[in-house]
N, C-alpha and C positions, 0 to 999 in steps of 0.2 A: 504494499499500499504506499509506503514512503517513498519507495522508487518511482511509482507511477505518478505521484504528486510532484516529486522533483522533475520528472520528465515533462509533465504538462506545463509547469512553470517556466522551464526553459523555452519550450516550444511557443508559449504564449509571449514570452520576451523577444524571441526571435521574430515572430510574427509582427509585433508592434514596430521593432526597429526596421524590419523590411519595409513596412507600409511608410515610415518616415523617410527612408532613403529614396523610395519611389516618388514621393511627393516633392522631394528636393532635387530629383532628377539624376540621383547618384546610384552607384551600385555598390560602393563601399564606405565605411565610416572614414572621415577624414580626421587626423589628429589635430587637437586644438594647437593653438598658437601659443607659443611659450609666453608666460607673463613676465612683465618687467619687474625688477626687484622692488619690493614695497617698503624696504627698511632704508631710511635715510643714512647716508654714511655719517659715521662719526665725526663730530666737528672737534678738532683738537683744540684744546684750551689749555693755558698754563695754569700752575697749581694754584695761584692766588685767586684766579677766576672761578676754578672748581670750588674752592673753600668758601668763596663768597656766595656762590649759587646754592651749595648745600645749606649754609647758614640761614640763607633767606628762605629756602623752602621748607627746612626742617622747623624753623620759627612759625612759618605760616600754618603748619598743621599743629602747632601746640607744643613742640619740643623746645627745651632750652639748649643753647650751645654755649660752652664756655671754653675759651682758649686758654691754655697753659703752655709754658715753655719748658718746665722741667719737673722733676719729681716733687720738689719741695711745693711748688705751686699747685701740683696735683693733689697733694696730700692736703693743704690748706683749703682748696676748693671743696673736697670731699667733707672735711670738718664743717665747713660752712653750710653745705647742703644738708647735712645730717642735724646739725642744730636748727635749721630753719623747719625740717620736717620732724623735728622732735623724735628722731631716731635713737634708740639706744644701744642698737646693734647692726652692723653691716655684715651681709652675707657675701663672701668673695667667691668668684668662680675659680676653678683651677687653671686659670689661664697662665701660661709661661711667663708673660711679661710681669704679672704680679709677683711671681716668684723671683724673678730677676731683680726686681725692685726692692724685695724684701718688705712688701708693702704691710703686712701684719705687724713688723716691729716697728716700722715707720708710724703707724697709727696707734701705737700703745700708749702714747703720752696724752691721748684724748679723752673726754669723758665717756665715750662710747667703746662698745667691745666689738671684735671682729671674729669670724668663724668661717671655715672653708668646709663646706659640706663634704663628707666623704662616704664611705659604703655603708652607712648605718640604715636604720629602717626607713623604707620610703615613706611610709605614712607618717612617721615622726618628723621626717625631714620636710615633708609638705605642710604639717601643721606649724613648724617653727618658722618656715619662710612665710607662711600666710600671716602669722601673728608679728612678723617682723615689720620693718619700715622701708630698709633700703637693700637693694640688691645689685651688686657690682659684676659687670662682666667686661669683657674686651671685644670690641667689634672687630669682624674679620674683614670686611670692606664696607663702602657706603656708596650710595647713587647720588649725585648732585642734582640732577634734574627733578628729583621727587623729594629730597631730603630723607631719604631711606637708610637706615643702618641694616647691616647683614650680619648674622651670627651664625658661626658654623657649629655643626655638631661635633666637632673635634674638641671643642673646649667643654670639659666636664661640668655638667650641671648648669649650662649657660641658659638653657631654655626656661628651667624652673626658675632660675634668678631673675629673668627677664619678664616673667609672666606673674608670680605670686605676691612679692613685696609691692606696696603701692607706689614706691619711687624705684625706677630702673635707672641706673648710671652706666653708660658704656664708654669705654676709653677708645678713642679713635686716633689713630695717626694720620697726619696730613697725606701721607703717600698712599694711603687706602682709599682715598675719595676717587671715584670713577665717575665719567660724565653721565652714562646712560645704562639702562638695563642690559642692552646688547653688549656693551662693553664689559659689564661685569660678568655675564655669561662667558664671554670670550676669556676673561682673565681667569675665571673658575676653572675653565676647561684647561688652560695652559698649566695651572697650578697642579691639576690632578694627573698630568701626565708622569708616569713613573711611580704613582703612589700604589702601595700594596692594597689599599682600600679606596678606590676612586669613585665609589658610589655613595660619598657622604652627602649628607642634607645641609640645606641652609635655611635660615628663617629671615625673611624679610619684614622690618619693622618700621612703619612710618608714623611717628608720632605716638601720643598716648593711645591706649586701648579706647575705641569708641564703637557705638553700635547705634542703630536707629530701628531696632526690631520691634519696639513697642510704640505703636502709632505713629511711627516715623519721627520720634522725638529723639534729637541726639544726646545721647548719654556717654560720659566720659568715665572710664576705669571700670566698666561692668565685667569684661572678660579679661583684664589685665591691669597694668599700672596706670594710676591716673597722672603720673608725672614721669 
C-alpha cells in the first residue's frame, strides 16, 4: 500500500510538471539563474570606530559600558558597581584571564566576598547564584553593529553567571570587537581550526534580559539579569 501511494504521488507530480512545461513551450526544466550575493561586504573600520559603535549600540539597548586601561582600574570599577548594586558577593567564572590577574586576591581588600563555582551540587550552585547580586564573566567576542557580547561555552559556568545574578559584568578586550555578525562567524570559524572540540557553542547577549510576552509590555530582567 505504501509503495502504491508513493508511485501515485510521483506520477501526479510528474504530470503536473509536464503540464507546466507544455504551457511554457518547453520540453525540459531550466535551471534557475544563480542569485547575486545578498550579504554586504564587511566594511573595514579602525579599532576606535568599532569601539565607539559598540559603545553606542550597547548603551542604546540598556547596557552600561565602562572603559578601563589596567587591572587596578578594573578592580576599582568592580568595587564601584558592587557598592551601587549592594552586592555582598561576586561570583567569578573560570576564565583564564581572571586567574592570570589573580583577581580573587586583588578583590580581597574590599567589603564584599568572591567565589569561583566548582563542581559542587548543581542545585546548590543555582540557588547561590540566584540569591547573589553580581556575576562576572569574560566575553569571548563582541559585535559593534548591535552592541552584542559573545560568551563561549569554553568558559566554565559562564552561562549560569550571565543569567542568574541580577547584575552581569563581562570583561571585554578592545581587540575582541568585530564589526558585524558575519565577521564574528568568520572569526569563530578560523579559531576552531585545529581544535580537538570544534563544535563548541556561543551565546549572544544584547543588553539586559527583556521580554514582551505579557500583553506586549516590555519587561526587563524576567529571564536574566536586569543590568
